[in-house]
N, C-alpha and C positions, 0 to 999 in steps of 0.2 A: 610224237607227233609227225606226222608225214604232210611234208607239206609240197607242196608243186614247188619243182625243179624250175620252169621256164618263165619265159617273162607275163607281165601282166596282161597282155593281150591275148597272148596263147589259150593264159588260164581261161579268158573270157570266151575265146573261142572253144577250149575243150569241155565248159559249161554247157552251150547252150548246143554241140553236138551228143553229148547222152542226157541233154532233158534236166539237168541237176541245179542246185543252186550253187552260187558263187559266193563262197567265203572269203570276207578279208579282214586280219587280224594286222592292225596299228601297234605296233611294240616299240615303248620311248623307254628311258632310262629311273624311270621312278619307283618305288617301293609297288604300285600298284598295278606297272608292266610288269615286273618281276611273281606278284600272286598270279595275275592271270595267266600268263607265258607254265607257269605250274600247274594253275588249273587246266590248261588244255591239251599239257602232257602227261595229266590223267588217262589211265586204261577204257575210263567210263567213260567220255568225253573225246578221243580219241577216237575210239571204236566208231564211234554214230560219224563224226568225223571224214574219216577215210573210206567211207562206203561209196558207193556209186551214186548215190542220192548227195552227194556234196564235193565242189572242188575245192579247198583251201588254200589258196596264197598267204606268205608273213610280211608284210613293207615295215619297213625298219623308219624310223622318225626323221624329217628331213632328206630323207632321198629324194631323187626325182620323181622316182616310180609315188611315193606320198604325193607330190608336190604335185605331179599331176591328177592322181584320184582327186584330194582336195580339189582341186578345179572343178571338178566335175561334182561332188557332193560337198557342199560351202564347208556342214560344220559337222567335222570332223573329229570330235576327241579323243586323248590320248592318256592312254590306253582304250583301245573299243574295239566290238568286234563285228563287221557287217555281213549281213544273209540276204544276198543278191538273188532275184531271180531272172526268170525268162524275159521279163520285159525291161530290166534294168532299172526298179525300182526296189529299195533296201525294203525287204522285208521285217527284219526285226533290227536293232541294235542293239546291242551289250556293250554297256560302259562297265571299265573294270574300276573293283578298287582294292581296298588293304583286307577284306574279308574274303576267305579262298572260299565259303558255303555259300554266301548271297551269289559268288561269281559265277560255282561250277551250278544252283539250282537256276539262276536265269539262263544258263548258256543249254541248260539239260531243257529246257522247257524252249527256247527258241527251235534247239534242234529238231525237240518232237512238233513243233508247229509248222516246221517248214517241211517235215518229212509227210505229215498228215495233209497241206496242200499240195505234193505234189503226188501222193494218192489220187486227192481227189481230181486231179488233172488229170490222170491216165484215164481213171475210171467216166471222165466225163469224154473221152479220147473214146475210149471202148464202146459208150452210147451211143456217140454219134457215130463213129462205124457201125454200129450193127444198125441203125436207124436208117443208116441210108442204102445199105444191103437190100432190107426191110420192104425199104421203096421202090428201090430198082428190081425187084421180083416183083411188084405188086402192080408195073406200069401194064402187060398186056389187060386188053377188057375182059369183062365180069362173063361174057358168053362164052369165050375158048376157056378160063379157067373152070369154068362149070364141065367143060367138055372133055377139058384134060384130067379134072379129077375125078369125073365121072366114067373115061375109058380107063384109065390105070387101077382099078381094083378088076376091073377085068378082063385085062390084060395079064395082069402080074396076080390073079385068083389072089389077093391079100382078102383081109378082112376088110370093112369099110372102117372100123375104132385103129385101125395106122395109119388112116390119111386124113388125122388130128395131129401134124406133124409140128406147123409154127404153135401149139401150146408151153412150149420149152424156153422157145426165145422171148415169148411175152412175163413166160414167172422170172430170165434173168432179168427183162428191163426192169422190173417192180421189186425185184431183187436188190436193181442198181440203184434203183429212184431211193427204196429205202435206206441205202448204205448211204449216198449223198447224206441224205436227212439226219443222219445217223453222228455222221461228222462234221456237220453244220453244229449240231446241236455240243458236241465237243469240244467242237472251237467255240463256242459261248464260252460253254465252261472254262474252258482254255484263257480265254480272254476275260473274263471277271475275276477269276483267279490272278491273273496278272494284274487288273487291277487293284484287287485286297491286297496284291502284296507289293502296288506302288503304294494306297493310300498307307499300308503299315511304315514302309519306309519312310513315306513323308510324315507322318505324324514322330516317328520316332528323331528324325533330323526336327522337326519343330519342337518336338523335347530338348534335343541337348542343346539347340539354340538356344532356345527360355533359358536354359541351366546355364550356358554360358555368360550368358546376358545378365543373371541372378548373381552369378560368382563377380564377375566383371564388377556390377553396378558397389557390391559388397569391399569390394577390394578400392575402388575408389572411393566409397566412404572413408574407411578406414585411414586411407594416405590422406584425408582432407581432415581428417579426425585431430592425425598424428603431427600433419603440418598446422593446425590450431593450435594443437599442445605446446608443438614446436617455438613458434610464436610468441606465445603466454609467457613461455618461460622466459625468451630473449627479451619482450618488454618487461617483464620484472624485475628481469636481471640487468637494461639496460637503467630503467629508476631508480632501481636500490644505489649501481651506480653513483648517477648524478644525485640523488641523495644522499651518498656519503661524498661527494667531491664538495658541494655548500656547505656541508658539516664542517669539513676541513681547512673552505674557505674563512668561513666565519669564524673558525678556532684560530687559525693565521691573522685575521685581521683581529680579535682581540687581545692575541699577542703582542700585535703591534702597536696597537691603542696601549696596552698597558707600557709594555717599553719604550714608548715616548712620551709617557706619562712620567714613568720614574726618570727618564734622561732629562726631563724637565726641572722637575722636584728638586731632584738632588746634581748641586755643581759636580761639573767634571774631575774628574781623580788626576790630571793633570793639573788641575790647577792648586789639587791640594800639599800636591806634591815640591818640596822649597828645591831651589835650583844649588847644586852642590858643584862647586869649583868655578870654572869658570862661566860668565851667562852663554845658555842655550841661545840658539832660536825659539821662536814662538811656536810650540805645537800645533798640530792642524784642529785639534778641541778647539781654539780660542777663536777659528776662524769663520768668517760664515761664508756660503757660496751663495750668493743671490743670482734668482734669475728672472729676471724682470721680461714679462708675454703683454704683448700689446692687444687692444680686441682684434686686429688684420691679421697675425698670426706671427708675427715677429717677434723677437728674443733678443735680448742684451742678458750677457753673464758678467756681472764683477766681484769683488772677494771685500771683505768689510771685517775691521774686528768685529769680537764679540760684545765690546762696548758702543759701541755706533749707536745712538741714538737713532729713532722713526723722525726724526726731524731731518738729520740729516741723509737720511736714505731721499725724503723729500727735495733737500736741495741738488743732492747728485742727480735726479730726476730731471729736475727744471734744470741742469747746468748743461747736461750731455744726452738729455734723451730726447725727440723733438719728438710733440702730441699734436696729433691734429684736430684738438681740443684745448679746452680752455681750462674746465676743472678737472679734477679726477680724484681719485678715491684708489686708494692700498687692501689690496684682498688677496689670503690666500687659497690654496685651492680644495687642498684636503686637509683637517677638518676647515669645513667654510667660514672662515671671519673677515670680516671689516674693519681697517685700520681707521677709529675716528682723529681729531685731533689731540682727546685726553689722552692718546699711546704718542705721543708725539716724542715724548719727553724719557719714553720707557728703550735700554738697550735694545736688542739684537739677542741677548742671553733671555732674558727675562720674558720677551714674545715667543718664547723656544723655536726660534728661527735656526738654530744653530744645528748639526753642523752646515746644512744647505737648504734652502725654501726652493719656491716658486712663490713668486707675487706676480698678482694681476693689476695692471693699472688698467680702470675702468675709467669712463665717463662720467659725472655725472647728471642726474637727467635734468636738463634745462640747460644745459652747458651748451656755449655754440661754439662753433668750428671752426677752428681758425682757418684761415687760410694760407697753404706754402705755394709763395714766390719763388719762381725759378730766376734764378742770376740775370736773364737777361731782361728780364719784365723789370727787375727791379732797374735796371740802368737806362731803362725806357723812360720810365717816370722820372727818375731822378731829372734825366736830361732836357722832359718837358714840362718837369718844374721850374728847371736852373733858364728855361727861356720864357717862361709869364709870370717869375717872379719881378722879375724889374717893371714890368709893368701894372703888377697891383702895387708896387710900389707908388710908382706915379699917380695911380686913381687915390691910393692913401693920403698921397702930398696934397691932390688938387681939393680934395674933398675936405681936409683939413683949413685948406684958404679959405673954401666956399663958407663951411659952416662951423668951423671953429674945434674946441674940445668934445662937440658930443661925438665930432667923426674923430677925434683920438680914444675916448674912454669907448667908441663900437672897435676902433682899428684894433687900441693896445686889449681889448675884451676879447675878439676875435684871435689875436695875439697868442696872447695869454691860453686861450685855449686850442688852438695850435698847440704850442710848446708842452702842454700836458698831455693834449691825446698823444706825441709824440714821445714825449717822455713814458707816457703807458708801454708797458710789456704789450707784446701783441697775444700770450696767452696766462692767465695767472699761474703764479705758482704757488706751493704748498702752502697754510697755512701758518702762520708763526705762530711759535707757541705761547706770545704775552697776549696774544688774541686769537680768541676761539673762530672759525669759519663760519661762515653762513651770520656774519653778525648782524646782519639785519632781517634775515628771514629763515625760517626751523623749516626743517622735512619733520614731522614727525609722522612714523608710520605703525598702522595699526591691520596686521594681518595683509590685507590687497588694498586698505585705504591707506592712502596716502595726505598728510594734511597742512598744507600752508598756512606758515604761520607769522610776524614778529615777535622778536623778543621785547619790541618797547611798547606795544601795542597792550594797553591794559583791556581791552575787550577781544579776548581769544576766543569769544562766544561765536564771533560772526567770521570768523577766520571761516574761508573755505576747503573745503575736500572735494579730493578728484578720487576716484578707485579706478582699479587697474587698466580701466577700455575706457577714460578719458573722457568721462563721465560725470560734471561738476556737480556735487551733493550740497546744499544751502542748509 
């Protein structure tokens, strides 16, 4: 393919001077550009473009000439071939693609269309020039024309048939009109063929897009099914793992319970073995390490011999642990067990509290809270009481002088009451082994129903019952 060697301005001037179409090829670097360049270099296309009817120039993508051309014609695809007429308008635009046969067919159709337009324009120019000459020749008056036509045969001696010279011109005009009509018909047929070709391409592209859409939907459906299958397998594996873990935990718990029951049923092996030689120190299997846990979260740890009774544990709690309530009960955490006064004489070994256990110190329902007084508060009360005691003694003395023994009895009774009150402990200790706790009042528990009663009261049916939400039932 022979391209114009000058600048784009020179190519435009040359095309106007030759009354030819200005052909501009925008070349890129992709595969479609390579295909379009190969088609333009074919002899079937190059022979038409290098004729006198076309001035062809090639512009590289992103060059200054390409940018200048893109400023004039806004939509400039790459690659593309513009066929521009003398009026500056793009008569045809062929956009390149990867199908060489399609590109070649469209280029040949565009070249043929442009050539037809040039022939029509030249024919129109010829007809217009002929018509102007005929009009110029017919400008003299009719009388003079008749005189001239009458004189010519006489002077020249020619026959009257030779005077009919304008007839071939009319035939040429008629022939030119028929040719123009024929070119218009051909142009309409070409446009119709072009529309058909465009419609076929549009349908083909639509079918390809529909196929691509169906393929994409099918792929997405397959991926969704695979993801769902994977999630199902993962959920099943996770569920099986959890069930296995639950079964293993249950088995371990049963093993611990069996081992604990076996340890509680048989005495430790260390106690059965006799001591040989010198007296050895007490083994750890006969020592109980107890952790006392209060409701507030406080803990206290102490070790006891295995033969220590529960009553001695209660005495240790009363003497060494400060409790914020007056009455309490002792219980284990797991398995849950509450110790009563019947268990006071049993030792730690029989209660299965060896070698270590956690004991909960819980307040009994209805037990009073003991207010803990700080040291400076006690000192203040003692100082105030030392000041008011002489006044009270003087009041008792005056009352004895006036009222006699009655005042003394009241005073002694109040003093006795004060002494007994002062001698009473601030919080109740654990129940003694000889006397069961709650001697005057008993609490019977049936599910969520607690019954308050007295052991000395023969009418136990008249005792009130209380359920869990503090509602009295008669």
